[in-house]
N, C-alpha and C positions, 0 to 999 in steps of 0.2 A: 128218141122216146126211150125212157128208161124201162128196163125189164122188170119182171116180178120181184118183189122183195124176198130176200133170202131169210128174213127173220121169221121164226116160228112163233105162233101164238101159244102163249102159256095158258094152261087151264087155271082157273082161280084157285088160290091156295087156301084151303079151309082149315089147315092145321099148321102149327108152328113148324119150322124146319127142324131138322135134326140138330143143327148147330144151335138154334134158339133153345131147344129143349135141354141140351147139354149145358148151355150157358145158365139157364134159369135154375137148374138143379144144383150146379156148382155154386152159383150165387147164393142160393138158399143155405147150402151147407156151410159156406164160409161165413155168411152173416150170422147164422145161429151158433157159430163156434163148434159145430160138429167137425169141421176141418179147422182146427185152431191155428193161430199164427205160427209160422215155422214149419208147418207140415210140408214135406217134399212130395211133389207130384210129377208124373210124367205123362206125356201124350199116350204112350203105349198102354200104361196101366189103366188110365181113365177110359181109353177106347175099349179095352178088354172088359172092364167092369160094367160099362154101359152097353156093351155089345154093338158098337158103332165103329166106323172107320176113323182113322186119325185126323182126317181133314176137318170135320166138324169140331173135334176137340181142339185142334190148333186154332180155329176161328174163335171158339169160346174162350180159350186161354188169352188170346189177344184182347178181346173185349174186356175181360176181367182185369187184365193188366192196365188197360187204359183207365179203368175206374179206380185203380189203386189196390185191388184185392190180391193180385199176384205179382211176384217179382220174377221176371223171366230173364235169365242170364245165359247167353249162348255158351255152349259147351259145359254148362254147369246145371245143377238141378233147378227146376222151377219150384218156387216155394210160395206158400200163402204169406203175404206180407205181414210183418209185425205192425201193430197199431202205432201210428205216429201221433203223439200228443200235439205236436206242432200242426199236423194236418187237421186234427180235430178242431183246434182253435181257428185255423184258417177257414174251415168249412162253416163253423159257427158265425164267423164274421161275414162271410159271403151270404149265408142264409139270412142272417138278421137284416143286412142291408137290403136284400132283394125282397124278402117276404114282408117286411114292414111296409114297404111301398105297395106290394101286391094287395095286402088287406085294406089299405087306404082306397085303392081302386075298387076292390070288391065291395066296399061299403056303398059305393056309388052305382055299381053296375049289376050286382047280383039280383036276380028276379026271385019271386016267391017260389018258383019251381026249383031254382038253384039252391035256395035256402033249405027247401024240403029235402033235396038230395043230400046235402051236407048233414042234415039232421039224421037221415037214414044211416049214413056212415057212422055217426056217433052212437046211434042205437046199437049197431053191430059191434062197435068198439066196447061199449058198456058190457055186452054179453061176453066179449073176449076177456075183459078184466075179471068178471065174475067166474068165468070158467078157467081162469089162470092159464091162458093160451098165449104165451109171449110171441110166438111166430105170427099168429093171426093178428094179434094186437099191433105188432110192428107193421105188418102189411097194411092194415087199416089206418095206422098213423100216417104212413106215406100217402095213402089214398086221400085222406083228408086234406093234406097240404097240396097235393097235386090237383085235386078237384077245385080248390080255391083259385089256383093259378089258371087252370084251363077255363073255368067258368067266368073268369075275369078277362078272358081273351089274351092271356099271357102264357101260353103254353111254352114259349121259348124260355121263360124264366125257370120253369121246372126242369127243362133240359139242362140249363146251366147248373142248377142246384144238384141234379142227379150226377153230373160229371165230377162233382167236387166233394161228395159226402160219404164216400166209402168208409173212411176211418171213423168218421162221426157215427155212422150207422152201427158199427159194432159196439161202440161205447154206449150208444143209446139202447141197444138190445140188452147189454149187460145191466143197464140201469133198471130195466123193467122188473127185476126181481124185488126191488124195493120202491120203485117210483112210478109204476104204471097208473095208479090212481091219481097222482099229481099231474101226470101228462094228460090223462083223460079230462081232469078238471080244467086244465088250461085250455083244452080244445073247446069245452063247453063255454067258457067265458069268452073266448075269441069269437065263437059263432054268435053269442048273445050280443056282442059289441057290433058285429057286422049287421045283424038283424036290426039293431037300433040305429044304424047308420052313424055310429059314433066313431068317426075316423081316427081321432087321436088316441082314443082308448084302445081301439082295435090294434093299432100299430104298437102301442106300448105293451099290450098283453102278448102280442106275438114275439116282441123282442125279449120280454121276460121269460116266455116259454122256452125259446131257443137258448137263452142264457143259462138255464138251469144246469146245463152240462158242465159249466165251469165249477159249480159247487159239488158236482157228483163225481168228477173224474178222479179226484184224490182217493175217495173211498173205493172206486172200481179198481184203480191201479194198485192199491194196497192189497186187494183180494186176488188180483190177477197180474202181478208184476211180470210174469214170464210171457204175457201176451204183448207187452209194449216194447217198442224200440228204445234204445238208449240214446237220449237226446239232451241238449242243454238249451236253455232260453227258449222254451217251447211256447209259452203263453203269449197271446195277443190281447 
């Protein structure tokens, strides 16, 4: 007969862990370019600034590196990664392929409650446009796309997208200074097509929406050349 378990019961965690909090804050600062590409970072400096131990910072650094936001090189400085135009176009390709199919399924599966929730996200996004709050707008942009995936029963699709879109995210954030209304309008049309159960139109609109970045990146790079990695043959 086996003895009593040595495992201890954990109390329910009602708040994010320290590592999660550090990750979320660094993610926000890198995405918003408060920490621009090329910025050198160290576990010790971040731990001191956030008043935490080095272990949660190490964990956050690792997660950020897996997303493509940080370049960690042993015995050398950890730096915020430069934006890879090649990675941007790869992410656009992946997102277009996945999300075009996602909205096709959304047209068939989303309920009136799902559609109402998506409309609420767009209502919040409209207010973010009017208030000129790019950080909030970008968060709601992600929420709109994520909700479509999750409410279509395709949460795994968003997991794949999130793992591949770090470089694209920073370019999209930079585009909001001149293209937030276009992005919002695209979302409105996508939701209208889903609501109408217009499968082909919804897929085409999503592909067009995600493809806008191809026409925007030249302008963004011209204004922020020092944010970008030096590459050749980057476009897909």
